[in-house]
N, CA and C atoms as an extended XYZ file, in Angstrom:
318
Properties=species:S:1:pos:R:3:atomname:S:1:resname:S:1:resid:I:1 pbc="F F F"
N       -15.640        3.626       20.844 N   MET     1
C       -16.029        4.703       19.956 CA  MET     1
C       -15.407        4.431       18.592 C   MET     1
N       -16.227        4.486       17.567 N   THR     2
C       -15.749        4.272       16.215 CA  THR     2
C       -15.436        5.612       15.561 C   THR     2
N       -14.860        5.544       14.384 N   ARG     3
C       -14.536        6.756       13.639 CA  ARG     3
C       -15.801        7.581       13.365 C   ARG     3
N       -16.891        6.912       12.976 N   SER     4
C       -18.138        7.638       12.700 CA  SER     4
C       -18.720        8.239       13.981 C   SER     4
N       -18.546        7.566       15.132 N   ASP     5
C       -18.976        8.140       16.411 CA  ASP     5
C       -18.189        9.406       16.718 C   ASP     5
N       -16.912        9.387       16.424 N   LEU     6
C       -16.059       10.548       16.638 CA  LEU     6
C       -16.494       11.710       15.760 C   LEU     6
N       -16.823       11.428       14.512 N   VAL     7
C       -17.306       12.459       13.592 CA  VAL     7
C       -18.606       13.057       14.124 C   VAL     7
N       -19.522       12.195       14.576 N   GLU     8
C       -20.813       12.660       15.118 CA  GLU     8
C       -20.596       13.543       16.342 C   GLU     8
N       -19.711       13.125       17.245 N   ALA     9
C       -19.445       13.896       18.464 CA  ALA     9
C       -18.848       15.257       18.119 C   ALA     9
N       -17.953       15.289       17.169 N   LEU    10
C       -17.326       16.548       16.756 CA  LEU    10
C       -18.345       17.483       16.111 C   LEU    10
N       -19.197       16.944       15.242 N   ALA    11
C       -20.207       17.759       14.559 CA  ALA    11
C       -21.241       18.297       15.545 C   ALA    11
N       -21.622       17.498       16.538 N   SER    12
C       -22.619       17.962       17.497 CA  SER    12
C       -22.036       18.954       18.505 C   SER    12
N       -20.761       18.797       18.818 N   ARG    13
C       -20.120       19.694       19.789 CA  ARG    13
C       -19.869       21.084       19.201 C   ARG    13
N       -19.535       21.133       17.925 N   PHE    14
C       -19.258       22.400       17.253 CA  PHE    14
C       -20.307       22.613       16.175 C   PHE    14
N       -21.330       23.402       16.497 N   GLY    15
C       -22.462       23.624       15.605 CA  GLY    15
C       -22.100       24.242       14.269 C   GLY    15
N       -21.010       25.000       14.220 N   GLN    16
C       -20.614       25.639       12.969 CA  GLN    16
C       -20.007       24.655       11.973 C   GLN    16
N       -19.677       23.441       12.437 N   LEU    17
C       -19.120       22.415       11.551 CA  LEU    17
C       -20.243       21.569       10.964 C   LEU    17
N       -20.217       21.388        9.673 N   THR    18
C       -21.159       20.452        9.064 CA  THR    18
C       -20.628       19.043        9.302 C   THR    18
N       -21.482       18.068        9.073 N   HIS    19
C       -21.075       16.674        9.223 CA  HIS    19
C       -19.901       16.367        8.290 C   HIS    19
N       -19.968       16.901        7.092 N   ARG    20
C       -18.903       16.663        6.109 CA  ARG    20
C       -17.579       17.289        6.556 C   ARG    20
N       -17.636       18.512        7.126 N   ASP    21
C       -16.426       19.171        7.620 CA  ASP    21
C       -15.815       18.387        8.780 C   ASP    21
N       -16.674       17.903        9.679 N   ALA    22
C       -16.185       17.115       10.818 CA  ALA    22
C       -15.533       15.823       10.325 C   ALA    22
N       -16.142       15.201        9.329 N   GLU    23
C       -15.577       13.972        8.761 CA  GLU    23
C       -14.219       14.251        8.127 C   GLU    23
N       -14.116       15.364        7.421 N   PHE    24
C       -12.850       15.750        6.789 CA  PHE    24
C       -11.779       16.018        7.850 C   PHE    24
N       -12.162       16.695        8.951 N   ALA    25
C       -11.209       17.009       10.022 CA  ALA    25
C       -10.679       15.735       10.672 C   ALA    25
N       -11.574       14.807       10.978 N   VAL    26
C       -11.152       13.549       11.606 CA  VAL    26
C       -10.237       12.775       10.664 C   VAL    26
N       -10.602       12.701        9.397 N   LYS    27
C        -9.782       11.989        8.414 CA  LYS    27
C        -8.402       12.627        8.299 C   LYS    27
N        -8.357       13.964        8.260 N   ALA    28
C        -7.076       14.669        8.123 CA  ALA    28
C        -6.172       14.400        9.321 C   ALA    28
N        -6.736       14.433       10.517 N   ILE    29
C        -5.936       14.194       11.725 CA  ILE    29
C        -5.410       12.761       11.751 C   ILE    29
N        -6.292       11.800       11.491 N   LEU    30
C        -5.866       10.403       11.537 CA  LEU    30
C        -4.858       10.083       10.437 C   LEU    30
N        -5.038       10.669        9.252 N   ASP    31
C        -4.070       10.471        8.165 CA  ASP    31
C        -2.707       11.050        8.533 C   ASP    31
N        -2.708       12.246        9.127 N   ALA    32
C        -1.445       12.883        9.530 CA  ALA    32
C        -0.737       12.048       10.599 C   ALA    32
N        -1.509       11.502       11.547 N   MET    33
C        -0.915       10.668       12.587 CA  MET    33
C        -0.351        9.382       11.981 C   MET    33
N        -1.097        8.780       11.076 N   GLY    34
C        -0.622        7.562       10.420 CA  GLY    34
C         0.643        7.802        9.622 C   GLY    34
N         0.675        8.903        8.871 N   ASP    35
C         1.864        9.238        8.081 CA  ASP    35
C         3.081        9.453        8.970 C   ASP    35
N         2.878       10.133       10.110 N   ALA    36
C         3.995       10.384       11.031 CA  ALA    36
C         4.539        9.072       11.588 C   ALA    36
N         3.644        8.143       11.954 N   LEU    37
C         4.101        6.860       12.494 CA  LEU    37
C         4.811        6.032       11.430 C   LEU    37
N         4.312        6.078       10.200 N   VAL    38
C         4.970        5.349        9.105 CA  VAL    38
C         6.398        5.855        8.910 C   VAL    38
N         6.597        7.157        9.088 N   LYS    39
C         7.936        7.752        8.938 CA  LYS    39
C         8.810        7.500       10.163 C   LYS    39
N         8.245        6.894       11.216 N   GLY    40
C         9.029        6.580       12.414 CA  GLY    40
C         9.014        7.669       13.463 C   GLY    40
N         8.175        8.682       13.289 N   HIS    41
C         8.095        9.780       14.260 CA  HIS    41
C         7.268        9.377       15.475 C   HIS    41
N         7.425       10.130       16.525 N   ARG    42
C         6.659        9.932       17.759 CA  ARG    42
C         5.625       11.047       17.827 C   ARG    42
N         4.411       10.723       18.275 N   ILE    43
C         3.341       11.707       18.398 CA  ILE    43
C         3.009       11.836       19.871 C   ILE    43
N         3.013       13.063       20.389 N   GLU    44
C         2.679       13.292       21.790 CA  GLU    44
C         1.556       14.301       21.877 C   GLU    44
N         0.471       13.913       22.551 N   ILE    45
C        -0.662       14.801       22.778 CA  ILE    45
C        -0.777       14.963       24.287 C   ILE    45
N        -0.400       16.138       24.784 N   ARG    46
C        -0.362       16.390       26.227 CA  ARG    46
C        -1.719       16.116       26.859 C   ARG    46
N        -1.703       15.436       27.991 N   GLY    47
C        -2.919       15.110       28.713 CA  GLY    47
C        -3.634       13.881       28.163 C   GLY    47
N        -3.264       13.421       26.979 N   PHE    48
C        -3.911       12.251       26.388 CA  PHE    48
C        -2.964       11.069       26.346 C   PHE    48
N        -1.833       11.235       25.662 N   GLY    49
C        -0.863       10.151       25.585 CA  GLY    49
C         0.072       10.317       24.413 C   GLY    49
N         0.865        9.289       24.168 N   SER    50
C         1.819        9.346       23.069 CA  SER    50
C         1.745        8.075       22.238 C   SER    50
N         2.000        8.245       20.958 N   PHE    51
C         2.043        7.146       20.015 CA  PHE    51
C         3.472        7.024       19.515 C   PHE    51
N         3.959        5.808       19.413 N   SER    52
C         5.308        5.588       18.891 CA  SER    52
C         5.318        4.262       18.142 C   SER    52
N         6.457        3.956       17.546 N   VAL    53
C         6.613        2.707       16.823 CA  VAL    53
C         7.606        1.842       17.590 C   VAL    53
N         7.196        0.633       17.945 N   ASN    54
C         8.068       -0.311       18.644 CA  ASN    54
C         8.540       -1.391       17.683 C   ASN    54
N         9.721       -1.923       17.959 N   ARG    55
C        10.291       -2.999       17.147 CA  ARG    55
C        10.057       -4.324       17.861 C   ARG    55
N         9.532       -5.293       17.139 N   ARG    56
C         9.397       -6.655       17.667 CA  ARG    56
C        10.466       -7.513       17.011 C   ARG    56
N        11.287       -8.132       17.807 N   SER    57
C        12.377       -8.971       17.306 CA  SER    57
C        11.830      -10.203       16.583 C   SER    57
N        12.606      -10.732       15.651 N   PRO    58
C        12.175      -11.985       15.019 CA  PRO    58
C        12.146      -13.097       16.069 C   PRO    58
N        11.241      -14.053       15.877 N   ARG    59
C        11.135      -15.131       16.864 CA  ARG    59
C        10.580      -16.381       16.201 C   ARG    59
N        10.605      -17.439       16.945 N   ILE    60
C        10.053      -18.702       16.459 CA  ILE    60
C         8.710      -18.914       17.142 C   ILE    60
N         7.673      -19.114       16.328 N   GLY    61
C         6.335      -19.370       16.847 CA  GLY    61
C         5.897      -20.768       16.461 C   GLY    61
N         4.671      -21.099       16.800 N   ARG    62
C         4.130      -22.419       16.474 CA  ARG    62
C         2.826      -22.266       15.714 C   ARG    62
N         2.658      -23.086       14.673 N   ASN    63
C         1.401      -23.157       13.959 CA  ASN    63
C         0.425      -23.914       14.870 C   ASN    63
N        -0.702      -23.286       15.262 N   PRO    64
C        -1.593      -23.953       16.211 CA  PRO    64
C        -2.246      -25.228       15.671 C   PRO    64
N        -2.393      -25.346       14.364 N   ARG    65
C        -3.020      -26.547       13.794 CA  ARG    65
C        -2.064      -27.737       13.755 C   ARG    65
N        -0.866      -27.466       13.257 N   SER    66
C         0.067      -28.578       13.059 CA  SER    66
C         1.107      -28.708       14.168 C   SER    66
N         1.300      -27.658       14.946 N   GLY    67
C         2.327      -27.681       15.974 CA  GLY    67
C         3.722      -27.437       15.418 C   GLY    67
N         3.800      -27.211       14.120 N   GLU    68
C         5.065      -26.985       13.432 CA  GLU    68
C         5.661      -25.623       13.813 C   GLU    68
N         6.986      -25.564       13.953 N   SER    69
C         7.671      -24.300       14.243 CA  SER    69
C         7.657      -23.410       13.006 C   SER    69
N         7.420      -22.117       13.245 N   VAL    70
C         7.352      -21.148       12.150 CA  VAL    70
C         8.210      -19.952       12.534 C   VAL    70
N         9.017      -19.466       11.586 N   MET    71
C         9.831      -18.283       11.832 CA  MET    71
C         8.964      -17.040       11.620 C   MET    71
N         8.872      -16.190       12.637 N   ILE    72
C         8.115      -14.941       12.545 CA  ILE    72
C         9.131      -13.817       12.368 C   ILE    72
N         9.024      -13.059       11.273 N   PRO    73
C        10.020      -12.023       11.005 CA  PRO    73
C         9.884      -10.809       11.936 C   PRO    73
N        10.904       -9.977       11.922 N   GLU    74
C        10.894       -8.729       12.688 CA  GLU    74
C         9.752       -7.850       12.198 C   GLU    74
N         9.138       -7.121       13.136 N   LYS    75
C         8.040       -6.226       12.786 CA  LYS    75
C         8.210       -4.895       13.494 C   LYS    75
N         7.626       -3.883       12.925 N   ARG    76
C         7.496       -2.567       13.566 CA  ARG    76
C         6.002       -2.378       13.803 C   ARG    76
N         5.622       -2.127       15.060 N   VAL    77
C         4.207       -2.022       15.405 CA  VAL    77
C         3.925       -0.714       16.147 C   VAL    77
N         2.740       -0.114       15.917 N   PRO    78
C         2.385        1.100       16.643 CA  PRO    78
C         2.114        0.782       18.121 C   PRO    78
N         2.448        1.736       18.973 N   HIS    79
C         2.276        1.563       20.415 CA  HIS    79
C         1.691        2.853       20.986 C   HIS    79
N         0.712        2.713       21.893 N   PHE    80
C         0.115        3.875       22.559 CA  PHE    80
C         0.407        3.796       24.039 C   PHE    80
N         0.862        4.909       24.600 N   LYS    81
C         1.091        4.997       26.040 CA  LYS    81
C         0.230        6.148       26.566 C   LYS    81
N        -0.768        5.841       27.395 N   PRO    82
C        -1.638        6.915       27.892 CA  PRO    82
C        -0.886        7.882       28.792 C   PRO    82
N        -1.305        9.146       28.764 N   GLY    83
C        -0.711       10.170       29.611 CA  GLY    83
C        -1.250       10.078       31.030 C   GLY    83
N        -0.614       10.768       31.936 N   LYS    84
C        -0.980       10.715       33.353 CA  LYS    84
C        -2.417       11.179       33.572 C   LYS    84
N        -2.814       12.270       32.928 N   ALA    85
C        -4.169       12.805       33.117 CA  ALA    85
C        -5.225       11.804       32.648 C   ALA    85
N        -4.994       11.145       31.526 N   LEU    86
C        -5.940       10.157       31.015 CA  LEU    86
C        -6.009        8.943       31.935 C   LEU    86
N        -4.862        8.460       32.385 N   ARG    87
C        -4.839        7.313       33.300 CA  ARG    87
C        -5.615        7.614       34.580 C   ARG    87
N        -5.376        8.811       35.142 N   GLU    88
C        -6.051        9.185       36.382 CA  GLU    88
C        -7.555        9.340       36.167 C   GLU    88
N        -7.974        9.925       35.043 N   ALA    89
C        -9.400       10.111       34.758 CA  ALA    89
C       -10.099        8.760       34.605 C   ALA    89
N        -9.475        7.833       33.904 N   VAL    90
C       -10.057        6.497       33.721 CA  VAL    90
C       -10.133        5.777       35.059 C   VAL    90
N        -9.084        5.868       35.851 N   ASP    91
C        -9.053        5.213       37.156 CA  ASP    91
C       -10.140        5.770       38.067 C   ASP    91
N       -10.306        7.093       38.075 N   LYS    92
C       -11.310        7.736       38.927 CA  LYS    92
C       -12.715        7.306       38.516 C   LYS    92
N       -12.996        7.330       37.222 N   LYS    93
C       -14.328        6.967       36.729 CA  LYS    93
C       -14.616        5.492       37.007 C   LYS    93
N       -13.637        4.629       36.816 N   THR    94
C       -13.814        3.204       37.081 CA  THR    94
C       -14.089        2.972       38.561 C   THR    94
N       -13.385        3.676       39.435 N   ALA    95
C       -13.591        3.537       40.875 CA  ALA    95
C       -15.001        3.987       41.256 C   ALA    95
N       -15.495        5.068       40.632 N   GLU    96
C       -16.856        5.545       40.902 CA  GLU    96
C       -17.889        4.507       40.488 C   GLU    96
N       -17.709        3.914       39.325 N   ILE    97
C       -18.657        2.907       38.831 CA  ILE    97
C       -18.657        1.684       39.741 C   ILE    97
N       -17.467        1.219       40.130 N   LEU    98
C       -17.375        0.055       41.006 CA  LEU    98
C       -17.987        0.342       42.375 C   LEU    98
N       -17.797        1.562       42.873 N   ASP    99
C       -18.357        1.962       44.160 CA  ASP    99
C       -19.886        1.969       44.093 C   ASP    99
N       -20.435        2.507       43.004 N   ARG   100
C       -21.879        2.543       42.793 CA  ARG   100
C       -22.472        1.130       42.751 C   ARG   100
N       -21.798        0.230       42.034 N   GLU   101
C       -22.269       -1.154       41.928 CA  GLU   101
C       -22.196       -1.865       43.266 C   GLU   101
N       -21.164       -1.581       44.062 N   ALA   102
C       -21.031       -2.206       45.378 CA  ALA   102
C       -22.160       -1.738       46.294 C   ALA   102
N       -22.557       -0.472       46.194 N   ARG   103
C       -23.650        0.046       47.021 CA  ARG   103
C       -24.982       -0.583       46.617 C   ARG   103
N       -25.170       -0.842       45.328 N   LYS   104
C       -26.421       -1.470       44.864 CA  LYS   104
C       -26.554       -2.888       45.401 C   LYS   104
N       -25.443       -3.605       45.477 N   GLN   105
C       -25.466       -5.002       45.914 CA  GLN   105
C       -25.621       -5.109       47.434 C   GLN   105
N       -25.244       -4.064       48.152 N   ALA   106
C       -25.305       -4.116       49.620 CA  ALA   106
C       -26.674       -3.850       50.174 C   ALA   106
């Protein structure tokens, strides 16, 4: 699902929202989440998951073309951990799809 798909889904689900209002709402939420992560905060959405910032230690990598060693500096990267409800919903739906496909092949 892309950002524009999310805007479309929001606008169609809530008839009182115009497409422009839905676009503004999605932008505002994503901007607020991005700003919070930049500041080092953790975001938790119950039933969905949590976003946090992880630290990657500096390390030595290899240039794939030359094979030369390259120093990779320390980084801070966003990390998403799905919540229990989301994990279970995805697992259940995947199991249903696999079960359906197994019945078709049999």
